[in-house]
N, C-alpha and C positions, 0 to 999 in steps of 0.2 A: 504494500499500500504506500502510495506517495505521501510524503510528509512535508507539505508546503509550509513556508514561514507565514505566520499570522501576525499582523501588526494590530495591537489593541491600543486605541487612542483614549486617554483619560485626561480631560482638562480639569484643572483644580484651582481654586482661589481661596486661600486662608482655610484649608481643610486639613491641616496637619493632625488635628485632634481625632479625625475619623478616617483619614486616608489609609492607614494600615489595613482596615477591613477590605478595601478594594484590592490593594496590592497583595495581601495574603491569599485572596480568592484566586488571583491569577497564578501566583506561585504554586498553588495547590492543584493546578490543572494536571490531568492525567496525560495530556498531550503536551510535549515539552518544547516543540519548535515554534516559539513565540517570542515577540518583543513587545514590551509595553512602553509606549511613548507617553510620558507624563509631561504635559504642557502646563507649567506653572504660570498662571496668568496674572503675574504681578503680586503674588502673595507677600505679605509683610510678616508672616509667622515663620515657623521653622519647617516649612514644607520640604525644602532641599535636604535638611538634615534627616528627616524621616525617610526620604527616598534613599539616601546614602546608607542608612542603617540596614537596609535589606541586603546590601553588598551583593547585588545580583547584576551581572553584566547585561542581562536581557532587559533590564529596566533602564530606559534612557530618559534622563531628566533634562528638560529644556525650559529655560526661563524666557519670558517675554513681558513687556510692559502690559499693564492691565488693559485689555481691549474687548473682553467679553468672550463667552464660550463659543460662539460661532467662529470668531477669528482664531481662537485657540484650536478648535477642531480642524480648521483649514491648515493651520500650521502643522498639526499632526499629519494631515494628508500629505503635505509636502515632505515630511520627514519619513513617512512610512516606506519600508522596504519590502513588505510582505506581499505575497501573491493574493492573500485575502486580508481584509481590514475589518476590524470589529471595534465596538465601542463599549466603554464602561464608565459611568459617572463616578466621581471620586468618593461618593458616600453609599455605593451600592456594591453588590457582590455577584460573582459568577458561581454556578455550581461546578464542582470539580471535573465533571464530564462535559462541560459546555463545549470546548473546542473539539474534542474527540467525536461527540455526537453530531455537532453541526457539520463537520467535515465528512463524516460517514454518510449523512443524509444527502449532502451536496454531491458526494460521489455517486449516489444512486440516480441523481438527476443532473447530468453533466452540462445541461444548458443553463443552469442557474447562474445568475449574475448578482442576485441580492436575496437575502433570506433573514428571517428572524423567528425566534422560538416562543413558545408559551413561557410565562414567567410567574413568579409569585409577586403580587403587587399589594402594598399596604399604603394607606393614607394615614398620616400621623399629625397630630396637633401638639405642638410644643409651646410651653409658656415658661418664661424665666429658666430656660435650660432644662425643664422637666417635661417628660412625656405625660400628657393629660388624657389623650384619646387616640385610639387606633382602630381603623376599619380594614378588614381583610377584603380586598377587591379582586382576589385571584380568580374567583369564578366568572369574571367578566371575559376571560380569554375563551373564545369559541373553539370548536373542534377544527374548524377551517377558516382561513382568511384568504381573501383574494385581493388583487390590486383594486378592483372596484369597491370592495369594502373599505379600503384605505381612502380612496378618493371620495367616497360618500360619507365618511366619518362614522361608519358602522363599527369601527374598531379604533380605540384610542392608542396611538403609538408613542414610543419613546425610544431613545437611542440605545438603552441598555440591551445588550445581546444582539443588536443589529449587525449583520455581516454582509459585506459585498466584495466582489472582485475588483482588483485594482484596474481591470480593463476599462471600467466606467470612468476612471480618472483621465484616461486617454481621450475620452469624449467630452471632457471639460466639466463633469459633474463636481460641484463644490457646494458648501453651505452658503446660503445667501446672507451675507453679513448685514443686510438691512433689517433682518428679522431678529427680535429679541425674544419673542414668545411664539410658541407653535413652530419653532424653527426645525424641530425633529420631524414633524408631520410634513412641513413644506419640503424638507430634504427628500423624504420618501415619495412625495407627490412627483418630484422630478424623475425618480426611478420609474414610477408608474406610468409616466408619460413617455419616457425614452425606451424602456424595455419591459413592457407589461407582460410579455410571454416568458420572462426569465426569472420569475419570482418563485420562492419556496417558503412555505410556512412549516415549521417543525413543531409538531404537536407534543412537545415535551417541556416540562418546566425546567429551564436551564439557567435562570438567573433570579435574583431578588431585587425588587425595586421598592425602596422606601421613599415615598413622596412626602417630604416633611414640610408642614406648614408651620410658620412661627419660628423658623430657624434662619439659616443663612443662605438657603437655596433660591433659585430663580422664582419658584412658585411663591415664596414668601414676600417677594418684592412686587408681585403682580397686583393688579386691581381689577375690579369689575370692568372698568372702561378700557383698560389696556388689553384685556382678553377680547372684548368686542372689537377693538381696533385690529387685533391680530387676525381674527377671523376675516375681517374685511380685507386686510392685506393679502391673506392667502388667496381669497377669492378673486381679487383683481389680478393677481399674477397667474392663476391657473384656471380661470373660468372657461377658457377655450380648449382646455385639454380634453381629448376624446373621452376619457373615462369619467369626466365630470357630467356627462350627459345623464339626466335623470336624478341628479343629487337633489336632496331636500334640506340640506343644512343651511343653505343660504337662500334668503336673508334671515331665516328664523334665528340662527345662533347670534347673529349680530344684534338683532332686535332684543333677544333675551338678555344678553349681557349688558346692553345699554339700558334696558329697563331696570335691571338690578342695580346698575350704577346709580340711576336716578333715585331708587329707593334707599340705597345706602346714603346718598348725599342728603336725603330727606330724614335721615335718622331712623329708618325702618328696618335696616339690616345691619348685622355686624360687619366688620371688615372682611375682605375677601378671604383672608387666611382662615377664618372661622366658618366660611360658608357651608362646607361639606360636613361640618360637625354639629350643626344645629339640631335641636330636639324636634322631632316631627310631631 
């Protein structure tokens, strides 16, 4: 069996306190031919020291001035040497068999250019550094996902566990640095447009994604209005994509989040970080 190099891109900003979780999960892979490209996006903590403590030549630490995670991921793409490229956020974890299982499934479907697996997904609410609420959303993963499901927002995407061939880089596929929110979905929409027949969904839970609200992640910095604007931004860029035909998320999603923004500004809703944790 061929053992191609896999580049795993991890952007990080002031995550030294939790970064070992991600790094250890990569080191624990049963498949050993990998490189982890850790893009330190201008951290002011001891992120570099944490990376160096692992003393693993496969972990490549790269520092850049703070420019945001889309810029950091594109830097990772420029640095990647692997035949396959995967993604892991700095506060999440891969299952030990992630790389071996993904490559085995891709080997059964040689036309694959992009793929992602089922995962474990948790929503968490943090207040003053303490976990106060958690919701297990893992059952939201269906048995099958198609590019149409992605384009129609039938399935919520994230970068953790996502894998693609470096061949798409030759076609100029990159993260759109104008996007701050929904940038992962926008990235996958580009794949859905460019290579809809080369997608593979792996129905195995191969990573864990903790979506932490009230912490230091992107979602904690979001607002109702910023999410509405992000949906609008995605639609305006991809509205003419063939797989968008028949979608029903626009304009309803934009209208929903703008309505919630109005209600929040009127004092009728808690901040966005608490939205998913309200009592029904």
